[in-house]
C-alpha positions in Angstrom: 15.0 31.6 -19.0 12.6 31.0 -16.1 13.8 30.7 -12.5 11.6 30.0 -9.5 13.5 31.1 -6.3 12.2 30.3 -2.8 13.7 32.1 0.2 13.0 30.8 3.7 14.0 31.5 7.3 12.5 33.1 10.3 10.8 36.5 10.7 13.4 39.3 11.2 16.0 37.9 8.9 15.0 39.9 5.9 13.6 37.0 3.9 10.9 39.1 2.3 13.2 42.0 1.6 15.6 39.6 -0.1 13.0 38.5 -2.5 11.9 42.1 -3.2 15.4 43.1 -3.9 16.0 40.1 -6.2 12.7 40.9 -8.1 13.7 44.5 -8.4 17.1 43.6 -9.8 15.5 41.3 -12.4 12.8 43.9 -13.6 14.5 47.2 -13.2 18.1 46.4 -14.1 18.1 43.1 -16.1 15.1 43.7 -18.2 13.2 40.6 -17.2 9.7 40.0 -15.8 9.4 39.1 -12.1 6.6 38.5 -9.5 7.2 38.1 -5.8 5.0 36.4 -3.1 5.4 35.9 0.6 4.1 33.8 3.5 4.8 34.3 7.2 3.3 33.3 10.5 1.5 35.5 12.9 4.7 36.2 14.8 6.4 39.4 13.7 9.8 38.1 14.5 11.0 34.5 15.0 8.1 32.8 13.2 8.6 30.9 9.9 8.9 33.1 6.9 8.9 32.3 3.2 9.1 34.5 0.1 9.4 33.5 -3.5 10.3 35.2 -6.8 9.6 34.0 -10.3 12.0 35.6 -12.9 11.4 35.0 -16.6 12.2 36.6 -19.9 8.5 36.0 -20.9 5.4 37.4 -19.2 4.5 35.5 -16.0 0.9 34.2 -16.2 0.7 32.5 -12.8 2.3 34.2 -9.7 2.9 31.2 -7.4 6.1 29.2 -7.4 5.2 25.6 -8.2 8.6 24.1 -8.9 11.5 26.0 -7.4 14.8 25.5 -9.0 16.7 27.7 -6.5 16.4 27.8 -2.7 17.9 30.3 -0.3 17.5 28.8 3.2 18.4 30.8 6.4 17.1 28.7 9.2 16.7 25.0 10.2 12.9 25.4 10.4 12.9 27.1 7.0 14.8 24.0 5.6 12.3 21.6 7.2 9.3 23.5 6.0 10.3 24.7 2.6 13.7 23.2 1.6 13.5 19.5 2.3 11.5 18.8 -0.8 14.1 20.4 -3.2 14.5 18.2 -6.3 17.9 16.8 -7.2 18.3 19.3 -10.0 17.7 22.3 -7.8 20.4 24.6 -6.3 20.3 25.5 -2.6 22.3 28.2 -0.9 22.0 27.7 2.8 23.2 29.6 5.9 25.5 27.0 7.4 25.6 29.0 10.6 22.0 28.1 11.3 21.0 25.1 9.1 22.2 21.7 10.2 20.5 19.6 7.5 21.8 19.1 4.0 19.7 18.6 0.8 20.0 16.0 -1.9 20.5 18.7 -4.5 23.6 20.9 -5.3 24.3 22.9 -2.2 26.4 26.0 -1.5 27.1 26.5 2.2 27.5 30.1 3.2 28.1 31.0 6.9 26.2 34.2 6.4 25.0 34.9 10.0 28.4 34.1 11.5 30.2 36.3 9.0 27.8 39.1 9.3 28.4 39.2 13.1 32.2 38.5 13.0 33.3 40.3 9.9 30.8 43.2 9.6 29.7 43.5 13.2 26.0 43.4 12.2 24.0 40.2 11.9 21.2 42.1 10.3 23.0 42.0 6.9 23.2 38.2 6.7 20.4 38.3 4.1 22.4 40.6 1.9 25.4 38.2 2.2 23.1 35.4 1.1 21.9 37.6 -1.9 25.5 38.1 -3.0 26.1 34.3 -2.7 22.9 33.6 -4.6 23.9 35.8 -7.5 27.5 34.6 -7.7 26.5 31.0 -7.5 23.5 31.0 -9.9 23.8 34.1 -12.1 20.0 34.5 -11.7 20.5 38.2 -12.1 23.6 40.2 -12.9 26.0 41.5 -10.2 25.5 45.1 -11.2 21.7 44.6 -11.2 21.7 43.2 -7.6 24.0 46.0 -6.4 21.7 48.7 -7.8 18.7 47.0 -6.4 20.3 46.7 -3.0 21.1 50.4 -3.1 17.5 51.2 -4.0 16.1 49.1 -1.2 18.2 49.6 2.0 17.7 52.4 4.5 19.7 55.6 3.9 23.0 55.5 5.8 23.4 51.7 5.5 24.5 51.6 1.8 28.2 51.0 2.5 27.5 48.2 5.1 25.1 46.5 2.7 27.5 46.7 -0.2 30.2 45.2 2.0 27.8 42.4 2.8 27.0 41.8 -0.8 30.6 41.6 -1.8 31.3 39.3 1.2 28.6 37.0 -0.2 30.3 37.1 -3.6 33.6 36.1 -2.0 32.2 33.4 0.2 30.3 31.8 -2.7 33.5 31.9 -4.9 35.5 30.1 -2.1 32.7 27.5 -1.6 32.3 26.8 -5.3 36.0 26.5 -6.0 36.7 23.9 -3.3 
């Protein structure tokens, strides 16, 4: 089954890393095909950033996302630039700490940045919270696959923090999707 996932936010939030981790989970641990692309402004931090992943059980012949069915939005500017056009059948996971707008599609609100700061003491893992929420909400890759891909991708010495962030994302998505 084909999924086109678009991540957006601002530089420094780990938008590109999130897409790389998701693609790695799909290819290395779920046995699918994946291709990842990225776009960011000239600013290293703070500028608009977008990354996308196509995941499919068939070979991918065109690497650009043309019709995203899943959005992960981590900033208001990211929503305005890349999320506002989400179709009614799409699923959006958004960081309710930083995004004020709401889409017309199904939406899961995750206060990732707030929870990363308050619960884990490090806002740098907000993207990993969002990955956990993405996986629990959509099942786009397996939970074991995303865990292994995170462990493959994060700096040594941060594994436990990142696993806590992922599990917090699972919990927050579960709460949001139950209510």
